[in-house]
Steps between C-alpha positions, in 0.01 A plus 500: 500500500728700268316702236762619251495763224712441188599811302739587222786733595597625154292571185318167498597168337702400808363144511218548754282229346759230549563600862128508582466155341789366711348634823149365433585175678502705822170687447128444460414820312674710234358847429572723202440856623563744211568543130336319212595286203788739428695275739644163403616252762693206355508164680713204389414161650678186373623699201147608398433874487174663611446875469231656720366851450210531744476180700734483803813288474364249754284347227734206439493378862219275619312612810577870452219753453588774250334838547485791256459794736303821471814695405536311170341613173362207302458434129224234507593347163865460597407359840266237351769399250749463785257292708428272204869450423578407861200268532608325180824417684311373805529812718229715663246217497203560738457232768209359701523469876333232713178700510490512121585871492720615215801715585714679244878541530457840331306791651453850354418809702161650421669841539770448233453733203434378147698590188255574219561543126491880516782492759722306260420724203572816701827353632624405153404827333650718773831319475490525121437875512778554756765393248850549640355603837319171553509335843555147368165364615400150390179643351277260690272763654651484847554874549159615370329242723678632809407854388133403493537336841627825649242706309228278652370393160646150478321168480588238760481122486190501721324704230640303210337181631162672548344567155261770625768691689737471204234637266426791730868597532582467129203714398660788691867434419504412129365836372770683696776268373375533143511879527864483614593247230346708222589855602839455666650191336313506168407134537198285427242481781351184652135403485334406827406158362849396392633560850204378706429184300858377522576601859173378651588155364852523637351597835283188505807281450696670776214527750583174688840641599386842621447578868606728785856370529579730794270282711672184375841644594376606841387145570834361377685735737279388791588138417870598504549389140814634331429755226730624225424839344635519145585834345546574130758723326766658725556777753649742247179469296282602796271791410616694809849370575625412151650693208184704441351544240672192354320271741203264515155616613490340845696484824741209466649538850425271794266747668246439225475132594254604770276742311520287184388186685268623772708416808646720773873576538519295821447191282842540334801334663776558244591646162736327259651696213600317182815637333655380178880458526523775237238756390249509215224730385230482231363813333597864536646684796832560676735209569836620643694172466373407152765349272506578129798279417576132446469434873139618495430279199668208674281543810189513280597189308610284794212615721238467223393853580182537300168602657272212602197716418614707201801312363688831491878482557591621846758771557786353705757641739704441814340462842409830665504503880368859507180358347507209747545726804204706383294180472612384844382827654161547332403132534644437846686193372573226751703299249624486141492216250756517218402343167688417179839486670594226249479753213814673632718189471778557248540875546859590586392809694172619645397851596281610789352850506506656847431865421440759230705800396282804434639848429815427697311353795477137610146374557454191715119504492262465207393847377129578469542700178552313175674808360762459771511123448547540125801724567661259748805289428539173691791459738626143482694259714666233285525146634639177356265261325500119484515242221324204660150382403296545819160385369507177702627639831280455808705659780650843550843366601517302175485816289829628354680733741448801272127429474476496879694827522269657240191409704660611827584837342135546393388408850734756654401780263125444537493421871259212443575130549481265202259214579498302174706469182368384163747345256269403213142521370370166629312467829786288642782737403513703820602467863396662825735667744212570741141381473262795567220257588693349790598669823 
């Protein structure tokens, strides 16, 4: 009965969606436990690409129940668009059982918070006013929604689907938001009607999916069904453990799989960290191994490093095992999965960062201060690259010798075993070294 958490170990975009999709053949439930539609998980099946922003990456596998947990913030319009697009392809279709009862392969927590139009306007205007000091937010209202959650003035899915409750909450909240928009941001206010009329209708459409998903998960655990908990973004974007303040607005680490889903920590049996074979970052913030030369451009071009959600070009650099060790510690990793190893084919030499030089000192652990991190210089070990195309390889011992040495070096420096290697974007372009769902 392994229940596994999947998390990113860098700054997001590590390929979590593909790995979750691959593992869905071993599970009955996939749970998204944090973030919002600022995340983009790309799945490629038979050469066809699907990008998911809110719905868990188990959506393309028949017989899997996808759950959007209470830790996620939901834009109802985006979610309905995503549901419609998947159903048009034959996915997420409700089914009848022998008793004639209809069951949905998608369930939404009644405790998940709702992104409303004032959240998006506040997010955009704040970032605009920040100018050069901007965080690099996607502007989708994620941060302001989490703020309202913590300020106890948010609206949850259980209220969105109840017109009377929604009306009652908006009558209190909208005047306060309008005051902030007008006096602080100098922006146009919202009328009660333009928000209520639209969102009460959206609530009606989403109502069939909404329930107490914590109870559903508890029953699945009792039945010993395998569950996969899917995180968004990466460890270094965690609001507590990342490069604060250049972080996302939620806890991206494995510990949040419990509070963001409504299960206890004893339900978790393992944590797998996804690591790209090099490092990327979108938006502002420190990035010690970032490359500003032709090598960085080459990584971006070969790896198609453009955001699945924003389309923004990703900053690229060498792999950083200081970042990976930090992720191993704060997540309690039981294994690592390396993605995009194929992108490194053709490089004569590769560099691995194993420490930072700061004011004459060598740092082996990730500093908590971004001022320190910004002043750090990476300390590299240089290893030989390989020329061979590895995109069709299915076994570790078939990899070029230098590719094997590269992976073994990462394993040694991080202290965590590699359990899977991805050598291309398609569902089939990967191979397991150890299956976490088998003893």
